[in-house]
C-alpha positions, 0 to 999 in steps of 0.5 A: 612719447606721450603728451600732457592730457586734459579733459575736453571741457566738462566731458570725460574725454581726454585730449592732448594739450596741443591739437593739430590744426589742419587749415594748411592741408591742401593749401599750404601743405600738400597731401604727402606733407600733410600725412607726414604731419599727422604721422609725426603728431601721433608719434609725438603723443598727440591725439586731437585733430581739428579741421573744418569743411571749408578748409581748402573746400573739403580737401583738408577733411579728405586728406585726413580721411585718406590718412585714416583709411591707410591706418585703420587702427588709428581712428579709435585712439583719436579725437577728431573735430570739424566744423560746419557753417560756411557755404561749400557749394551753391544754393540759398540754404548752403550756409548757416546753422540751420538744420537743413544746412548742418544736416548736409554739412555733417553728412558730407564731413563724415564721408570725406573723413571716412568715419562713422562719427565725429568726436567734436562737431562745431558751429564755425561762427554765429548765424544771425538768421537761424534761431539758436534753439534750432541749431542746438536741437540739431546737435542734440539729435546728432548726438542721439543718432551717434553721428557726433559725440559732443557739440562745440562752437567757434568765434562766439561772443560772450553773450552768444556763448552764455545764451547757448549754455543756458538754452542747453541747460533749460531745454535739457539738450547736449551741452556745448562743451568747447569754444574755439576763439582767436586767443594769443598774446596779441589778442587777449580781448576774450578775457574781458567776458568770454573766458569768464563764461567758459570758466563758469559754464565749464566750457573748454577753450581751444585757442586758434592762431596761438602764434598770431599768424607767425608774429609771435615767432619773431620773424616779422620786422618793424616797418619792413613788410614781409616777403617770401614763403610765409603767410604774410609774405604771400599776403601782407593784408591777410585777415586779423594778422595783417601787417598794417594792423599789427605793425605797432609798438605794442606788438614789438613790446610783446615780441621782445618779452617773448624773446627774453623768456625764450632766451632765458629758457633756451627755447624758441619764441613759439614755445614760449607763446604756446606755453603761455596759452596752455596754462590760461584759465579754461584752456583745454588744448591749443590748436597749432598749425604748420606748413612743414615738419620742422615748424610742427616739431618746434611747436610740439616742443612746447608740450610739458613746458610751464612758465614760472610766475615771474615769466608769466608776469613779464608776458602779462604786463607786456600784453595787457589788453587796452580797454576803455575805462568803463565798464571794464576799468572801474575799480572792483568790476571784472578786475580778474579779466585784466589780470588772469 
């Protein structure tokens, strides 16, 4: 089978429109289950895999590396992305986006993955201490050395991303080709400025948490704290998808719209939520993550699904971001960000 493919941002490299996220590897999914997911993803036509050094403190990368070593012919057909920024050990320089830390982090990721190069190496988050030029020059040097193919960033705000794009242009450095942000029907705030930067600078968007931590599958209930073997069941206060934070009328309004579209198509709510994201402006590939093969198969069923204008209108209206009147609400000012 073959998935739909798009270019990785402004580059000529082709990636599947669904990317296998591996944050569950080594934490919620053991090695055997992780290898089964990798096999299924490739079997279904996917070629894009995303990880990070801090996922299970290196175990996710190691699991992928073990899988690659057992399949020596697989590497050339894959686009592998990882990230560095957060601490993996002790020491004052074991964090951030400095040349010192990223040099060590990149080499350690290469060893765990068992590969000579990483296709997309991403800054996992902004570093307020390190001058951005230092980080970007490190990326440029790593590209020249053949250790990475392309630089990317994750969790940058609009001004941070725009500054990175302009510095790369004027210093003639390898450009930032992708941004990895939180983006889903419950979290659309990046449309106010970040998406505009990505469109204008031809930076590909790689949304993480496309199902809002499971909320958009419809498995959580109004005013009934989750329990059992789910992310929120094990920790209801987990991160940005915490139950108390998202147990709101707007959330259930969005979920109801997703269910309505799903019922009309005869697919799961997850498929609808993923399909909505795939065709958003600047989106290159949507990062999916699963605990089990069954969850992965359901997510992969979103490949090739494109919503109608009527379905989009229903979902967009239900999920329109709540913003202040100024500056985003003024007539004629950034109105596109409220309607795309």
